[in-house]
SEGUMAR-383222 format. One line per 2 residues: number of its first residue (from 0); their letters; for each residue x, y, z of C-alpha. Coordinates in steps of 0.2 Angstrom, whole numbers. Layout:
N
NUM> A> X/Y/Z | ...
This chain:
441
0> MS> 14/-137/23 | 2/-124/31
2> EY> -4/-128/49 | -19/-116/47
4> KR> -37/-122/46 | -50/-114/34
6> PT> -58/-100/44 | -78/-101/43
8> SE> -81/-91/53 | -76/-69/56
10> IE> -70/-77/73 | -59/-90/64
12> FE> -52/-79/52 | -45/-65/65
14> QN> -37/-79/73 | -29/-83/57
16> FT> -24/-67/53 | -17/-59/70
18> QK> -12/-41/69 | 8/-41/64
20> KP> 7/-26/75 | -7/-29/87
22> LM> -10/-13/101 | 0/-8/112
24> NP> -8/-6/130 | -4/10/141
26> TE> 10/0/151 | 19/-5/137
28> AI> 17/11/127 | 25/19/143
30> FE> 40/6/144 | 44/7/125
32> SS> 44/26/123 | 55/27/138
34> KC> 68/18/127 | 72/32/118
36> LF> 89/41/117 | 82/58/109
38> CY> 96/59/98 | 103/74/91
40> DA> 101/70/74 | 87/58/74
42> PC> 89/44/60 | 73/39/62
44> IT> 67/55/57 | 79/55/39
46> AC> 72/37/36 | 55/43/37
48> PT> 47/48/20 | 36/60/26
50> GI> 49/68/40 | 38/63/56
52> DI> 47/72/69 | 49/53/79
54> PL> 58/57/95 | 47/72/99
56> FI> 29/61/97 | 38/49/106
58> KQ> 43/59/120 | 23/66/121
60> IN> 19/48/123 | 29/46/136
62> SG> 24/62/146 | 5/57/143
64> NL> 4/68/131 | -6/57/117
66> TG> -15/71/109 | 0/82/108
68> SA> 7/67/101 | -6/61/85
70> KT> -6/79/85 | 15/79/80
72> IY> 12/63/69 | -3/71/59
74> ES> 5/86/54 | 19/78/45
76> NW> 7/63/37 | -11/64/36
78> LG> -11/45/38 | -2/40/51
80> NA> -10/29/59 | -12/17/45
82> CG> 6/20/42 | 10/17/59
84> KI> 4/-2/54 | 8/-4/38
86> CP> 23/2/34 | 39/-7/32
88> TQ> 47/1/49 | 62/-12/48
90> EL> 66/-4/32 | 65/13/37
92> CE> 61/22/54 | 65/5/64
94> GA> 81/2/55 | 90/18/55
96> CV> 87/17/76 | 101/19/82
98> FN> 100/5/95 | 102/-7/78
100> HQ> 120/-4/79 | 122/-9/99
102> DL> 115/-27/93 | 99/-21/102
104> PP> 81/-19/98 | 78/-6/89
106> IQ> 62/7/95 | 46/3/90
108> IG> 40/16/82 | 26/10/72
110> RL> 16/3/85 | 20/18/95
112> QN> 14/29/81 | -1/17/79
114> FA> -5/20/99 | -3/39/97
116> SS> -15/41/84 | -28/27/87
118> AA> -34/36/104 | -34/52/96
120> IQ> -47/43/82 | -56/33/93
122> EE> -57/47/107 | -64/60/92
124> KK> -51/71/97 | -49/89/86
126> LF> -34/90/82 | -37/100/63
128> SP> -50/113/56 | -52/118/37
130> GA> -44/135/33 | -55/150/29
132> PN> -63/147/12 | -53/153/-1
134> GR> -66/152/-17 | -55/139/-23
136> KV> -61/121/-30 | -49/104/-32
138> AI> -55/90/-39 | -45/72/-34
140> IG> -45/59/-45 | -42/43/-32
142> SG> -44/40/-14 | -28/32/-10
144> GA> -14/38/0 | -9/52/-11
146> GI> -27/58/-15 | -34/59/4
148> AC> -16/68/9 | -17/83/-4
150> AC> -36/84/0 | -33/86/19
152> EL> -17/98/15 | -27/109/2
154> RT> -43/108/16 | -31/117/30
156> MG> -28/130/16 | -48/135/14
158> YE> -48/125/-2 | -64/115/-7
160> VD> -60/98/-11 | -70/84/-20
162> IY> -63/67/-21 | -69/57/-36
164> EA> -66/36/-31 | -71/22/-43
166> KP> -75/9/-29 | -90/10/-15
168> KP> -76/16/-2 | -63/26/-1
170> SG> -45/23/5 | -38/14/-10
172> LT> -23/1/-6 | -26/4/10
174> LY> -42/-5/12 | -43/-16/-5
176> GI> -25/-22/-6 | -13/-23/9
178> AA> -13/-40/19 | -27/-42/30
180> YK> -12/-46/45 | -7/-29/44
182> IT> -22/-20/46 | -39/-23/47
184> NE> -55/-15/39 | -62/-8/54
186> EV> -45/2/57 | -42/9/39
188> ED> -61/15/39 | -61/22/57
190> EI> -45/33/50 | -53/39/36
192> NF> -70/44/46 | -59/54/57
194> LE> -51/62/44 | -68/67/34
196> KQ> -76/71/51 | -58/83/54
198> MG> -57/93/36 | -74/92/32
200> LN> -68/80/17 | -82/77/1
202> FI> -82/59/-5 | -90/54/-23
204> CN> -87/34/-22 | -95/24/-38
206> HP> -89/37/-49 | -75/33/-60
208> IE> -69/46/-72 | -65/37/-85
210> NK> -67/47/-101 | -63/63/-108
212> TQ> -79/72/-108 | -80/69/-89
214> LE> -60/76/-88 | -66/90/-97
216> KL> -80/93/-86 | -67/92/-71
218> EA> -58/105/-79 | -70/117/-83
220> DY> -75/115/-64 | -62/114/-54
222> DA> -45/127/-54 | -33/110/-51
224> VF> -36/92/-54 | -24/80/-44
226> LG> -21/62/-51 | -22/49/-38
228> VG> -25/35/-49 | -11/21/-43
230> IG> -7/10/-53 | -20/-2/-60
232> AT> -25/-21/-62 | -13/-34/-61
234> AQ> -2/-36/-81 | -5/-49/-91
236> IG> 11/-57/-95 | 8/-68/-109
238> LP> 8/-85/-101 | -1/-99/-110
240> GE> -16/-104/-101 | -17/-85/-91
242> DK> -33/-85/-98 | -39/-99/-87
244> TN> -53/-97/-77 | -45/-101/-58
246> VV> -29/-91/-64 | -31/-74/-55
248> GA> -20/-56/-52 | -12/-53/-35
250> VE> -18/-39/-32 | -37/-44/-35
252> FI> -35/-60/-24 | -31/-47/-12
254> ED> -44/-38/-14 | -56/-50/-14
256> LR> -50/-57/2 | -51/-39/11
258> MQ> -69/-37/6 | -77/-57/10
260> HH> -64/-62/24 | -69/-81/27
262> QL> -82/-81/15 | -68/-82/1
264> AV> -67/-100/-1 | -47/-102/-4
266> PK> -43/-121/-11 | -30/-133/-5
268> RV> -15/-131/-17 | -11/-113/-24
270> VV> 6/-109/-35 | 10/-89/-32
272> IG> 21/-82/-46 | 32/-68/-43
274> GG> 46/-62/-30 | 38/-46/-23
276> NT> 31/-41/-8 | 14/-42/-14
278> AM> 20/-60/-20 | 22/-64/-2
280> DA> 6/-58/3 | -6/-68/-9
282> AS> 6/-83/-3 | 3/-80/15
284> QS> -15/-77/15 | -17/-91/4
286> AR> -8/-102/18 | -21/-94/35
288> MG> -35/-97/25 | -32/-113/25
290> AE> -23/-121/10 | -15/-135/11
292> SV> 1/-133/-3 | 7/-115/-5
294> VL> 21/-114/-17 | 30/-97/-20
296> AY> 38/-99/-37 | 50/-87/-44
298> RR> 62/-88/-59 | 78/-81/-51
300> SK> 86/-85/-34 | 80/-79/-16
302> ED> 93/-67/-17 | 88/-59/-32
304> MG> 69/-56/-26 | 61/-38/-23
306> AY> 52/-43/-9 | 58/-38/9
308> GF> 67/-50/20 | 56/-50/34
310> EY> 40/-51/20 | 48/-67/15
312> KL> 50/-75/34 | 33/-71/38
314> AI> 27/-80/20 | 38/-95/26
316> SA> 31/-95/45 | 12/-96/39
318> GV> 18/-111/28 | 24/-108/11
320> ES> 35/-118/2 | 48/-108/-11
322> LF> 53/-111/-27 | 67/-103/-33
324> NA> 76/-103/-52 | 60/-108/-59
326> QP> 53/-99/-73 | 34/-102/-78
328> VK> 32/-109/-97 | 12/-113/-97
330> IV> -3/-116/-84 | -9/-133/-90
332> GN> -27/-139/-87 | -43/-140/-98
334> GK> -51/-125/-96 | -47/-123/-80
336> AT> -30/-122/-71 | -22/-139/-63
338> GV> -6/-135/-62 | 10/-125/-70
340> QF> 26/-129/-80 | 42/-123/-76
342> IR> 59/-122/-82 | 73/-123/-73
344> TQ> 85/-109/-73 | 102/-103/-71
346> VV> 112/-87/-74 | 126/-87/-86
348> NG> 137/-72/-90 | 124/-61/-80
350> KL> 112/-69/-91 | 95/-78/-85
352> EN> 96/-95/-95 | 82/-109/-97
354> IE> 89/-127/-94 | 85/-136/-108
356> GS> 76/-151/-104 | 72/-147/-88
358> EF> 53/-145/-87 | 42/-151/-72
360> II> 25/-146/-66 | 19/-142/-51
362> ES> -2/-147/-50 | -13/-131/-42
364> DL> -30/-127/-40 | -27/-110/-41
366> VI> -13/-99/-49 | -11/-80/-43
368> KA> 0/-69/-52 | 11/-58/-43
370> TG> 20/-53/-59 | 16/-32/-58
372> QA> 3/-20/-63 | -3/-12/-77
374> KQ> -1/5/-79 | -16/17/-81
376> KH> -9/22/-98 | -27/23/-109
378> FL> -34/33/-96 | -17/46/-92
380> EL> -18/49/-115 | -34/55/-113
382> IE> -28/72/-103 | -21/85/-116
384> GL> -4/88/-115 | 2/75/-102
386> EL> 17/68/-104 | 23/51/-97
388> DN> 41/43/-97 | 44/26/-106
390> KK> 38/16/-90 | 21/23/-92
392> RI> 23/36/-77 | 16/50/-76
394> VV> 30/65/-76 | 29/78/-66
396> NK> 39/93/-58 | 48/84/-43
398> SS> 45/97/-31 | 29/104/-34
400> FQ> 21/87/-41 | 15/98/-57
402> CT> 12/89/-73 | 17/95/-90
404> NP> -3/101/-92 | -1/115/-78
406> KY> -18/113/-73 | -14/94/-67
408> FA> -2/88/-54 | -2/71/-48
410> GG> 8/59/-34 | 8/41/-27
412> DA> 11/27/-38 | 6/33/-51
414> VN> 22/44/-52 | 33/32/-43
416> GG> 26/14/-50 | 24/9/-36
418> AE> 30/13/-16 | 24/12/1
420> VV> 8/22/7 | 18/34/16
422> NA> 29/39/1 | 8/42/-7
424> AF> 6/52/9 | 22/63/6
426> DG> 17/66/-12 | -2/71/-10
428> KM> 4/85/3 | 20/91/-7
430> AA> 7/93/-22 | -7/101/-13
432> RG> 6/115/-8 | 12/114/-27
434> IE> -8/119/-32 | -8/133/-17
436> QW> 8/139/-26 | 4/138/-45
438> LN> -12/147/-42 | -6/159/-33
440> G> 7/166/-45
């Protein structure tokens, strides 16, 4: 059972959603940075999708050169501050730290990265400037990690860039889809404002691109178009009762929570269906919003879950109960969900099977589906000559990120099917270089 009380004010919300990676103070940063061994082969760099020179930026922190440290970070990753907080560092850079082989805690790379980049943002340090105008324009659809990284990189080369965003504010999942205990709205917006001022970014928000006429206009007005459209809303899973009023997608639930904070009412009994990281976030946040009972249900075993182990532990520590080998059969209730009927499962000869006669119901006032997101198939099929693979992901050249329609480039979740923000930041940067190479022959 959750020990959290329902937050009724912003202060109480912040208390329930204490940051997992709080900002270091200068003493902590100097102490932590002094531990780095500056390994000659630096496995942490290899483990970072954007290849940040981690030993260098840590050494710069230790020597008091915070501005130089921030520049080192941003030269590789245009979302360096956000990624310092939201990256699964335990699985990436910190997971590769050599201290893990000596039974010692790894260097807190993410928090050090956040420390240096936050200092640059708060002090409004001028780290970069746009390149000399080259007379060419690129349209970017979507202002998530891939779109922002592509835009910043293009600006360094002198391109004029317009970023079209359907939502009221830029940032994509970083603002709308990440658990509130990982990064605050203010931190996300501060970094975007910092980059906007540094690079002269032009965000056109509340402007969805959703029909062929709009696409044709972009093709006529711009030299290239970058697709950073993500993978869309929570997918329908064909579960009877899925259309009841209090059944929501995890992505939509997390977005509502990020936008409304304590004003979002979460009922007493919540069931979360799924076994990925998004399911963990939805369950953990439900508990922190004061739900008395939160059950995380997954059709396979704990070992088969897609979620990182540390994300599962975080949910359990918030008071979430887990239910494994339970396949949802239907959502029960008359118009409004009152529970979820499950059936027990087992693996027989490598195949998941239901156990006949083992049905049971878990009562619930809110059912959250964390069962994957629908791809942007309908929109993407409007683009002439754009090839999608059998999972409805955009097919691109792996080095240039150019699509089969050569005027289009793409990156992020629309290409990889759903990965981390840091992967999107890498894709966007490399796509910008692909655009530069293509337009210059």
